[in-house]
PAGU-158506 format. One record per residue: residue number from 1; residue in three letters; x, y, z of N, C-alpha, C in turn. Coordinates in nm, 3 decimals. Layout:
+-----+-----+---------+---------+---------+---------+---------+---------+---------+---------+---------+
|   i |  aa |     n_u |     n_v |     n_w |    ca_u |    ca_v |    ca_w |     c_u |     c_v |     c_w |
+-----+-----+---------+---------+---------+---------+---------+---------+---------+---------+---------+
| NUM | ala |       X |       Y |       Z |       X |       Y |       Z |       X |       Y |       Z |
...
+-----+-----+---------+---------+---------+---------+---------+---------+---------+---------+---------+
//
This chain:
+-----+-----+---------+---------+---------+---------+---------+---------+---------+---------+---------+
|   i |  aa |     n_u |     n_v |     n_w |    ca_u |    ca_v |    ca_w |     c_u |     c_v |     c_w |
+-----+-----+---------+---------+---------+---------+---------+---------+---------+---------+---------+
|   1 | met |   0.535 |   0.562 |  -0.645 |   0.595 |   0.527 |  -0.519 |   0.576 |   0.646 |  -0.425 |
|   2 | arg |   0.515 |   0.624 |  -0.309 |   0.497 |   0.730 |  -0.208 |   0.620 |   0.734 |  -0.119 |
|   3 | leu |   0.679 |   0.852 |  -0.110 |   0.806 |   0.867 |  -0.039 |   0.797 |   0.968 |   0.074 |
|   4 | phe |   0.878 |   0.945 |   0.177 |   0.895 |   1.045 |   0.282 |   1.032 |   1.026 |   0.345 |
|   5 | phe |   1.080 |   1.130 |   0.413 |   1.203 |   1.124 |   0.490 |   1.166 |   1.115 |   0.637 |
|   6 | ala |   1.242 |   1.034 |   0.712 |   1.209 |   1.015 |   0.854 |   1.333 |   0.982 |   0.934 |
|   7 | ala |   1.318 |   1.000 |   1.065 |   1.417 |   0.953 |   1.162 |   1.351 |   0.842 |   1.241 |
|   8 | trp |   1.425 |   0.734 |   1.267 |   1.372 |   0.617 |   1.337 |   1.436 |   0.607 |   1.474 |
|   9 | pro |   1.358 |   0.573 |   1.576 |   1.415 |   0.557 |   1.711 |   1.486 |   0.422 |   1.723 |
|  10 | pro |   1.573 |   0.408 |   1.823 |   1.628 |   0.276 |   1.853 |   1.513 |   0.182 |   1.890 |
|  11 | ala |   1.533 |   0.052 |   1.870 |   1.428 |  -0.047 |   1.894 |   1.372 |  -0.041 |   2.036 |
|  12 | glu |   1.460 |  -0.023 |   2.135 |   1.410 |  -0.021 |   2.274 |   1.325 |   0.103 |   2.301 |
|  13 | ser |   1.357 |   0.214 |   2.238 |   1.277 |   0.336 |   2.254 |   1.141 |   0.320 |   2.185 |
|  14 | ala |   1.142 |   0.260 |   2.066 |   1.017 |   0.236 |   1.994 |   0.928 |   0.141 |   2.074 |
|  15 | ser |   0.986 |   0.039 |   2.134 |   0.908 |  -0.056 |   2.215 |   0.848 |   0.012 |   2.337 |
|  16 | ala |   0.925 |   0.100 |   2.400 |   0.873 |   0.173 |   2.517 |   0.757 |   0.263 |   2.476 |
|  17 | leu |   0.766 |   0.328 |   2.361 |   0.656 |   0.415 |   2.314 |   0.533 |   0.333 |   2.279 |
|  18 | glu |   0.554 |   0.218 |   2.213 |   0.440 |   0.133 |   2.181 |   0.373 |   0.082 |   2.309 |
|  19 | gly |   0.453 |   0.041 |   2.407 |   0.397 |  -0.006 |   2.534 |   0.315 |   0.102 |   2.603 |
|  20 | trp |   0.364 |   0.225 |   2.600 |   0.291 |   0.338 |   2.659 |   0.158 |   0.357 |   2.585 |
|  21 | ala |   0.163 |   0.352 |   2.452 |   0.043 |   0.375 |   2.371 |  -0.062 |   0.266 |   2.391 |
|  22 | arg |  -0.021 |   0.146 |   2.424 |  -0.115 |   0.035 |   2.443 |  -0.206 |   0.058 |   2.564 |
|  23 | arg |  -0.173 |   0.155 |   2.646 |  -0.258 |   0.188 |   2.760 |  -0.378 |   0.274 |   2.717 |
|  24 | leu |  -0.381 |   0.314 |   2.591 |  -0.486 |   0.401 |   2.538 |  -0.577 |   0.323 |   2.444 |
|  25 | glu |  -0.691 |   0.383 |   2.409 |  -0.785 |   0.319 |   2.319 |  -0.769 |   0.376 |   2.180 |
|  26 | gly |  -0.751 |   0.287 |   2.083 |  -0.735 |   0.328 |   1.944 |  -0.641 |   0.232 |   1.873 |
|  27 | arg |  -0.602 |   0.267 |   1.751 |  -0.513 |   0.185 |   1.670 |  -0.369 |   0.226 |   1.699 |
|  28 | val |  -0.298 |   0.142 |   1.773 |  -0.162 |   0.172 |   1.819 |  -0.062 |   0.148 |   1.706 |
|  29 | thr |   0.031 |   0.241 |   1.690 |   0.139 |   0.226 |   1.593 |   0.236 |   0.120 |   1.645 |
|  30 | pro |   0.260 |   0.013 |   1.567 |   0.356 |  -0.089 |   1.612 |   0.497 |  -0.030 |   1.623 |
|  31 | ala |   0.576 |  -0.085 |   1.714 |   0.710 |  -0.032 |   1.740 |   0.792 |  -0.016 |   1.612 |
|  32 | gly |   0.786 |  -0.112 |   1.522 |   0.865 |  -0.106 |   1.399 |   0.822 |   0.002 |   1.301 |
|  33 | met |   0.707 |   0.062 |   1.325 |   0.655 |   0.167 |   1.236 |   0.668 |   0.307 |   1.297 |
|  34 | ile |   0.713 |   0.314 |   1.423 |   0.723 |   0.443 |   1.491 |   0.840 |   0.521 |   1.433 |
|  35 | his |   0.812 |   0.645 |   1.390 |   0.915 |   0.729 |   1.328 |   0.875 |   0.876 |   1.342 |
|  36 | leu |   0.971 |   0.962 |   1.314 |   0.947 |   1.105 |   1.308 |   0.960 |   1.147 |   1.162 |
|  37 | thr |   0.850 |   1.188 |   1.101 |   0.854 |   1.234 |   0.963 |   0.925 |   1.370 |   0.956 |
|  38 | leu |   1.018 |   1.381 |   0.862 |   1.092 |   1.506 |   0.840 |   1.038 |   1.580 |   0.718 |
|  39 | ala |   0.998 |   1.506 |   0.615 |   0.941 |   1.565 |   0.494 |   0.861 |   1.458 |   0.421 |
|  40 | phe |   0.741 |   1.493 |   0.376 |   0.657 |   1.401 |   0.300 |   0.659 |   1.446 |   0.155 |
|  41 | leu |   0.697 |   1.354 |   0.064 |   0.707 |   1.388 |  -0.078 |   0.584 |   1.345 |  -0.156 |
|  42 | gly |   0.513 |   1.245 |  -0.107 |   0.401 |   1.191 |  -0.182 |   0.452 |   1.101 |  -0.293 |
|  43 | val |   0.377 |   1.094 |  -0.402 |   0.415 |   1.009 |  -0.514 |   0.530 |   1.076 |  -0.588 |
|  44 | ala |   0.645 |   1.008 |  -0.590 |   0.764 |   1.066 |  -0.652 |   0.864 |   0.956 |  -0.683 |
|  45 | glu |   0.959 |   0.988 |  -0.767 |   1.071 |   0.899 |  -0.795 |   1.183 |   0.932 |  -0.697 |
|  46 | pro |   1.257 |   0.834 |  -0.652 |   1.355 |   0.857 |  -0.545 |   1.486 |   0.923 |  -0.588 |
|  47 | asp |   1.522 |   0.920 |  -0.715 |   1.656 |   0.965 |  -0.755 |   1.688 |   1.109 |  -0.714 |
|  48 | lys |   1.598 |   1.202 |  -0.746 |   1.623 |   1.343 |  -0.709 |   1.623 |   1.360 |  -0.558 |
|  49 | ala |   1.538 |   1.284 |  -0.490 |   1.530 |   1.294 |  -0.344 |   1.660 |   1.248 |  -0.280 |
|  50 | val |   1.717 |   1.141 |  -0.330 |   1.845 |   1.092 |  -0.278 |   1.953 |   1.197 |  -0.299 |
|  51 | gly |   1.958 |   1.255 |  -0.416 |   2.056 |   1.361 |  -0.444 |   2.040 |   1.479 |  -0.351 |
|  52 | ala |   1.916 |   1.519 |  -0.326 |   1.891 |   1.632 |  -0.236 |   1.936 |   1.598 |  -0.094 |
|  53 | ala |   1.904 |   1.479 |  -0.047 |   1.941 |   1.439 |   0.089 |   2.092 |   1.431 |   0.107 |
|  54 | arg |   2.163 |   1.393 |   0.005 |   2.310 |   1.386 |   0.014 |   2.373 |   1.523 |   0.032 |
|  55 | arg |   2.303 |   1.628 |  -0.005 |   2.356 |   1.764 |   0.009 |   2.325 |   1.827 |   0.145 |
|  56 | val |   2.246 |   1.760 |   0.226 |   2.206 |   1.814 |   0.357 |   2.326 |   1.813 |   0.451 |
|  57 | arg |   2.346 |   1.926 |   0.519 |   2.450 |   1.938 |   0.621 |   2.382 |   1.965 |   0.755 |
|  58 | ala |   2.386 |   1.865 |   0.840 |   2.325 |   1.878 |   0.974 |   2.402 |   1.784 |   1.066 |
|  59 | arg |   2.377 |   1.796 |   1.194 |   2.451 |   1.720 |   1.295 |   2.362 |   1.620 |   1.368 |
|  60 | ala |   2.427 |   1.515 |   1.416 |   2.357 |   1.419 |   1.502 |   2.313 |   1.491 |   1.630 |
|  61 | his |   2.205 |   1.445 |   1.687 |   2.151 |   1.507 |   1.808 |   2.056 |   1.409 |   1.877 |
|  62 | arg |   1.997 |   1.452 |   1.986 |   1.898 |   1.372 |   2.056 |   1.761 |   1.437 |   2.038 |
|  63 | leu |   1.660 |   1.353 |   2.021 |   1.523 |   1.402 |   2.010 |   1.457 |   1.381 |   2.146 |
|  64 | pro |   1.426 |   1.489 |   2.216 |   1.358 |   1.473 |   2.344 |   1.210 |   1.439 |   2.323 |
|  65 | ile |   1.166 |   1.335 |   2.390 |   1.024 |   1.298 |   2.389 |   0.971 |   1.338 |   2.527 |
|  66 | glu |   0.913 |   1.458 |   2.533 |   0.880 |   1.521 |   2.661 |   0.731 |   1.534 |   2.688 |
|  67 | ile |   0.652 |   1.541 |   2.582 |   0.508 |   1.563 |   2.600 |   0.429 |   1.468 |   2.510 |
|  68 | ala |   0.307 |   1.442 |   2.549 |   0.212 |   1.367 |   2.466 |   0.082 |   1.446 |   2.466 |
|  69 | gln |   0.016 |   1.443 |   2.352 |  -0.112 |   1.514 |   2.340 |  -0.208 |   1.437 |   2.252 |
|  70 | tyr |  -0.336 |   1.466 |   2.272 |  -0.443 |   1.415 |   2.186 |  -0.485 |   1.529 |   2.095 |
|  71 | trp |  -0.487 |   1.503 |   1.964 |  -0.536 |   1.601 |   1.868 |  -0.676 |   1.558 |   1.825 |
|  72 | lys |  -0.773 |   1.635 |   1.867 |  -0.913 |   1.603 |   1.839 |  -0.944 |   1.608 |   1.689 |
|  73 | his |  -0.886 |   1.705 |   1.617 |  -0.921 |   1.725 |   1.476 |  -0.888 |   1.604 |   1.388 |
|  74 | asn |  -0.786 |   1.526 |   1.423 |  -0.757 |   1.406 |   1.344 |  -0.751 |   1.279 |   1.429 |
|  75 | arg |  -0.793 |   1.290 |   1.555 |  -0.808 |   1.176 |   1.646 |  -0.681 |   1.093 |   1.659 |
|  76 | ile |  -0.569 |   1.163 |   1.683 |  -0.444 |   1.091 |   1.709 |  -0.389 |   1.131 |   1.845 |
|  77 | val |  -0.308 |   1.041 |   1.900 |  -0.226 |   1.073 |   2.017 |  -0.082 |   1.072 |   1.968 |
|  78 | trp |  -0.010 |   1.176 |   2.001 |   0.129 |   1.188 |   1.957 |   0.217 |   1.223 |   2.076 |
|  79 | ala |   0.348 |   1.203 |   2.055 |   0.447 |   1.243 |   2.153 |   0.559 |   1.315 |   2.080 |
|  80 | gly |   0.631 |   1.399 |   2.154 |   0.741 |   1.471 |   2.092 |   0.803 |   1.570 |   2.187 |
|  81 | pro |   0.886 |   1.658 |   2.133 |   0.951 |   1.759 |   2.217 |   0.856 |   1.874 |   2.248 |
|  82 | arg |   0.881 |   1.941 |   2.361 |   0.804 |   2.062 |   2.394 |   0.828 |   2.171 |   2.292 |
|  83 | glu |   0.953 |   2.185 |   2.254 |   0.994 |   2.284 |   2.153 |   1.085 |   2.215 |   2.054 |
|  84 | leu |   1.087 |   2.265 |   1.933 |   1.172 |   2.209 |   1.828 |   1.319 |   2.229 |   1.865 |
|  85 | pro |   1.394 |   2.120 |   1.886 |   1.537 |   2.135 |   1.918 |   1.611 |   2.204 |   1.804 |
|  86 | pro |   1.708 |   2.290 |   1.834 |   1.780 |   2.363 |   1.728 |   1.843 |   2.271 |   1.624 |
|  87 | glu |   1.899 |   2.158 |   1.666 |   1.963 |   2.067 |   1.571 |   1.861 |   2.003 |   1.478 |
|  88 | leu |   1.742 |   1.970 |   1.531 |   1.637 |   1.914 |   1.446 |   1.585 |   2.021 |   1.350 |
|  89 | lys |   1.572 |   2.143 |   1.398 |   1.529 |   2.253 |   1.311 |   1.627 |   2.270 |   1.196 |
|  90 | thr |   1.756 |   2.265 |   1.224 |   1.858 |   2.277 |   1.120 |   1.845 |   2.164 |   1.019 |
|  91 | leu |   1.827 |   2.040 |   1.067 |   1.811 |   1.925 |   0.978 |   1.690 |   1.942 |   0.887 |
|  92 | val |   1.576 |   1.974 |   0.945 |   1.453 |   1.987 |   0.867 |   1.464 |   2.101 |   0.767 |
|  93 | glu |   1.515 |   2.215 |   0.809 |   1.528 |   2.329 |   0.717 |   1.624 |   2.297 |   0.603 |
|  94 | ala |   1.737 |   2.233 |   0.633 |   1.833 |   2.198 |   0.529 |   1.774 |   2.097 |   0.431 |
|  95 | leu |   1.703 |   1.998 |   0.484 |   1.640 |   1.898 |   0.398 |   1.533 |   1.961 |   0.310 |
|  96 | his |   1.448 |   2.044 |   0.368 |   1.342 |   2.109 |   0.290 |   1.402 |   2.200 |   0.182 |
|  97 | leu |   1.506 |   2.273 |   0.215 |   1.571 |   2.360 |   0.117 |   1.624 |   2.279 |  -0.001 |
|  98 | glu |   1.693 |   2.170 |   0.028 |   1.747 |   2.088 |  -0.081 |   1.636 |   2.022 |  -0.162 |
|  99 | leu |   1.527 |   1.985 |  -0.098 |   1.414 |   1.927 |  -0.171 |   1.348 |   2.032 |  -0.261 |
| 100 | tyr |   1.335 |   2.156 |  -0.213 |   1.282 |   2.264 |  -0.297 |   1.373 |   2.287 |  -0.417 |
| 101 | arg |   1.503 |   2.286 |  -0.393 |   1.600 |   2.304 |  -0.503 |   1.589 |   2.192 |  -0.606 |
| 102 | ala |   1.548 |   2.074 |  -0.560 |   1.529 |   1.960 |  -0.650 |   1.388 |   1.959 |  -0.710 |
| 103 | glu |   1.313 |   2.067 |  -0.686 |   1.181 |   2.091 |  -0.744 |   1.070 |   2.005 |  -0.685 |
| 104 | tyr |   1.084 |   1.967 |  -0.558 |   0.975 |   1.902 |  -0.487 |   0.887 |   2.010 |  -0.425 |
| 105 | met |   0.757 |   1.987 |  -0.429 |   0.662 |   2.077 |  -0.365 |   0.624 |   2.017 |  -0.230 |
| 106 | leu |   0.660 |   2.085 |  -0.123 |   0.632 |   2.038 |   0.012 |   0.520 |   2.121 |   0.073 |
| 107 | glu |   0.464 |   2.068 |   0.182 |   0.363 |   2.145 |   0.254 |   0.423 |   2.276 |   0.300 |
| 108 | arg |   0.342 |   2.381 |   0.302 |   0.390 |   2.513 |   0.343 |   0.371 |   2.542 |   0.490 |
| 109 | arg |   0.297 |   2.457 |   0.560 |   0.272 |   2.486 |   0.703 |   0.400 |   2.463 |   0.784 |
| 110 | pro |   0.409 |   2.528 |   0.898 |   0.528 |   2.511 |   0.982 |   0.546 |   2.366 |   1.025 |
| 111 | tyr |   0.670 |   2.325 |   1.036 |   0.702 |   2.188 |   1.075 |   0.666 |   2.167 |   1.222 |
| 112 | ala |   0.596 |   2.059 |   1.250 |   0.559 |   2.022 |   1.388 |   0.619 |   1.885 |   1.416 |
| 113 | ala |   0.719 |   1.880 |   1.502 |   0.785 |   1.753 |   1.536 |   0.692 |   1.672 |   1.625 |
| 114 | his |   0.635 |   1.566 |   1.569 |   0.546 |   1.480 |   1.646 |   0.557 |   1.336 |   1.595 |
| 115 | val |   0.540 |   1.242 |   1.685 |   0.546 |   1.100 |   1.655 |   0.407 |   1.044 |   1.682 |
| 116 | thr |   0.338 |   1.001 |   1.579 |   0.202 |   0.949 |   1.595 |   0.209 |   0.810 |   1.659 |
| 117 | leu |   0.142 |   0.796 |   1.773 |   0.143 |   0.670 |   1.847 |   0.010 |   0.598 |   1.845 |
| 118 | val |  -0.101 |   0.672 |   1.832 |  -0.234 |   0.610 |   1.829 |  -0.318 |   0.685 |   1.726 |
| 119 | arg |  -0.380 |   0.610 |   1.636 |  -0.474 |   0.665 |   1.539 |  -0.615 |   0.622 |   1.579 |
| 120 | ser |  -0.715 |   0.692 |   1.527 |  -0.855 |   0.664 |   1.563 |  -0.868 |   0.654 |   1.715 |
| 121 | ala |  -0.801 |   0.744 |   1.783 |  -0.795 |   0.741 |   1.929 |  -0.924 |   0.793 |   1.990 |
| 122 | arg |  -0.966 |   0.728 |   2.097 |  -1.076 |   0.780 |   2.176 |  -1.019 |   0.890 |   2.264 |
| 123 | pro |  -1.092 |   0.998 |   2.282 |  -1.039 |   1.107 |   2.365 |  -1.009 |   1.056 |   2.507 |
| 124 | pro |  -0.883 |   1.062 |   2.548 |  -0.849 |   1.015 |   2.683 |  -0.888 |   1.120 |   2.787 |
| 125 | ala |  -0.933 |   1.072 |   2.902 |  -0.960 |   1.165 |   3.013 |  -0.830 |   1.231 |   3.054 |
| 126 | glu |  -0.724 |   1.151 |   3.056 |  -0.591 |   1.201 |   3.092 |  -0.489 |   1.107 |   3.030 |
| 127 | leu |  -0.379 |   1.161 |   2.980 |  -0.274 |   1.078 |   2.924 |  -0.178 |   1.036 |   3.037 |
| 128 | pro |  -0.136 |   0.909 |   3.038 |  -0.041 |   0.866 |   3.140 |   0.095 |   0.933 |   3.116 |
| 129 | pro |   0.178 |   0.942 |   3.220 |   0.312 |   0.999 |   3.202 |   0.393 |   0.915 |   3.103 |
| 130 | leu |   0.469 |   0.984 |   3.022 |   0.556 |   0.914 |   2.926 |   0.673 |   0.848 |   2.997 |
| 131 | pro |   0.719 |   0.734 |   2.946 |   0.840 |   0.674 |   3.002 |   0.961 |   0.755 |   2.956 |
| 132 | pro |   1.074 |   0.741 |   3.024 |   1.196 |   0.807 |   2.975 |   1.234 |   0.744 |   2.840 |
| 133 | ile |   1.258 |   0.828 |   2.742 |   1.291 |   0.781 |   2.607 |   1.424 |   0.841 |   2.565 |
| 134 | asp |   1.516 |   0.756 |   2.521 |   1.642 |   0.802 |   2.464 |   1.633 |   0.782 |   2.313 |
| 135 | trp |   1.635 |   0.892 |   2.237 |   1.623 |   0.885 |   2.091 |   1.736 |   0.964 |   2.028 |
| 136 | pro |   1.851 |   0.899 |   2.007 |   1.958 |   0.966 |   1.935 |   1.925 |   0.969 |   1.785 |
| 137 | val |   1.941 |   1.083 |   1.722 |   1.918 |   1.096 |   1.578 |   2.056 |   1.103 |   1.514 |
| 138 | arg |   2.100 |   0.989 |   1.462 |   2.234 |   0.979 |   1.401 |   2.227 |   0.968 |   1.251 |
| 139 | glu |   2.104 |   0.951 |   1.201 |   2.082 |   0.939 |   1.057 |   1.937 |   0.971 |   1.027 |
| 140 | phe |   1.908 |   0.992 |   0.900 |   1.770 |   1.000 |   0.854 |   1.759 |   0.914 |   0.730 |
| 141 | ser |   1.637 |   0.879 |   0.692 |   1.616 |   0.782 |   0.585 |   1.513 |   0.829 |   0.485 |
| 142 | leu |   1.532 |   0.785 |   0.360 |   1.428 |   0.798 |   0.258 |   1.349 |   0.668 |   0.262 |
| 143 | val |   1.217 |   0.681 |   0.275 |   1.131 |   0.565 |   0.298 |   1.022 |   0.559 |   0.192 |
| 144 | arg |   0.996 |   0.437 |   0.148 |   0.881 |   0.414 |   0.058 |   0.768 |   0.361 |   0.143 |
| 145 | ser |   0.650 |   0.417 |   0.123 |   0.530 |   0.376 |   0.195 |   0.437 |   0.307 |   0.096 |
| 146 | ala |   0.386 |   0.192 |   0.135 |   0.287 |   0.121 |   0.053 |   0.166 |   0.091 |   0.140 |
| 147 | val |   0.048 |   0.104 |   0.082 |  -0.076 |   0.075 |   0.154 |  -0.145 |  -0.042 |   0.085 |
| 148 | ser |  -0.184 |  -0.139 |   0.166 |  -0.255 |  -0.256 |   0.113 |  -0.370 |  -0.288 |   0.208 |
| 149 | ala |  -0.439 |  -0.396 |   0.180 |  -0.549 |  -0.439 |   0.267 |  -0.498 |  -0.471 |   0.407 |
| 150 | lys |  -0.370 |  -0.506 |   0.418 |  -0.310 |  -0.538 |   0.548 |  -0.265 |  -0.413 |   0.624 |
| 151 | gly |  -0.275 |  -0.296 |   0.561 |  -0.232 |  -0.171 |   0.624 |  -0.110 |  -0.115 |   0.555 |
| 152 | ser |  -0.043 |  -0.023 |   0.620 |   0.075 |   0.042 |   0.564 |   0.199 |  -0.043 |   0.590 |
| 153 | ser |   0.293 |  -0.034 |   0.497 |   0.424 |  -0.093 |   0.518 |   0.528 |   0.007 |   0.472 |
| 154 | tyr |   0.645 |   0.003 |   0.536 |   0.752 |   0.097 |   0.506 |   0.876 |   0.020 |   0.464 |
| 155 | glu |   0.947 |   0.075 |   0.366 |   1.074 |   0.018 |   0.322 |   1.175 |   0.131 |   0.315 |
| 156 | val |   1.283 |   0.118 |   0.391 |   1.389 |   0.218 |   0.386 |   1.465 |   0.198 |   0.256 |
| 157 | leu |   1.471 |   0.304 |   0.174 |   1.541 |   0.298 |   0.046 |   1.687 |   0.338 |   0.061 |
| 158 | glu |   1.713 |   0.437 |   0.146 |   1.851 |   0.481 |   0.166 |   1.860 |   0.554 |   0.299 |
| 159 | arg |   1.976 |   0.540 |   0.364 |   2.004 |   0.607 |   0.492 |   2.111 |   0.712 |   0.469 |
| 160 | phe |   2.101 |   0.820 |   0.547 |   2.195 |   0.933 |   0.537 |   2.249 |   0.963 |   0.676 |
| 161 | ala |   2.378 |   0.937 |   0.696 |   2.439 |   0.954 |   0.828 |   2.453 |   1.101 |   0.862 |
| 162 | leu |   2.441 |   1.132 |   0.991 |   2.463 |   1.267 |   1.042 |   2.590 |   1.263 |   1.127 |
| 163 | pro |   2.687 |   1.350 |   1.098 |   2.812 |   1.349 |   1.177 |   2.792 |   1.399 |   1.319 |
+-----+-----+---------+---------+---------+---------+---------+---------+---------+---------+---------+
//
């Protein structure tokens, strides 16, 4: 089972991001699949991950969606904050620490808060301005990812509320 932790936007925010992305050329992420990955575990069993997530102490906050960029090296268009918000940094660091304590091996590169909106993107001459997005982060989720001939599908296994 391929697992990751993520934060999901409200439906109206996800729809606004999908609508913005549809103005570009490439494979647009459907609104229901738009998320912010917090930690990718890969193939793993969920029990230890659930235990680790329950030990995380972080606060609810808002995720500012302020910039969009095209990454040439992997041909994606993403959106996210200009800088990592302190509350999100606390959440990610606490989650990663608890996952390390549970003996998960995570990527060592610095965390980059980004929401992938277009894959296999053609290089845009210019990205259109982003719509105003309200993304309250009141919880995070452990998600199972499955890949089939129809593409990827996600199933939320457990949610973890943030006070």
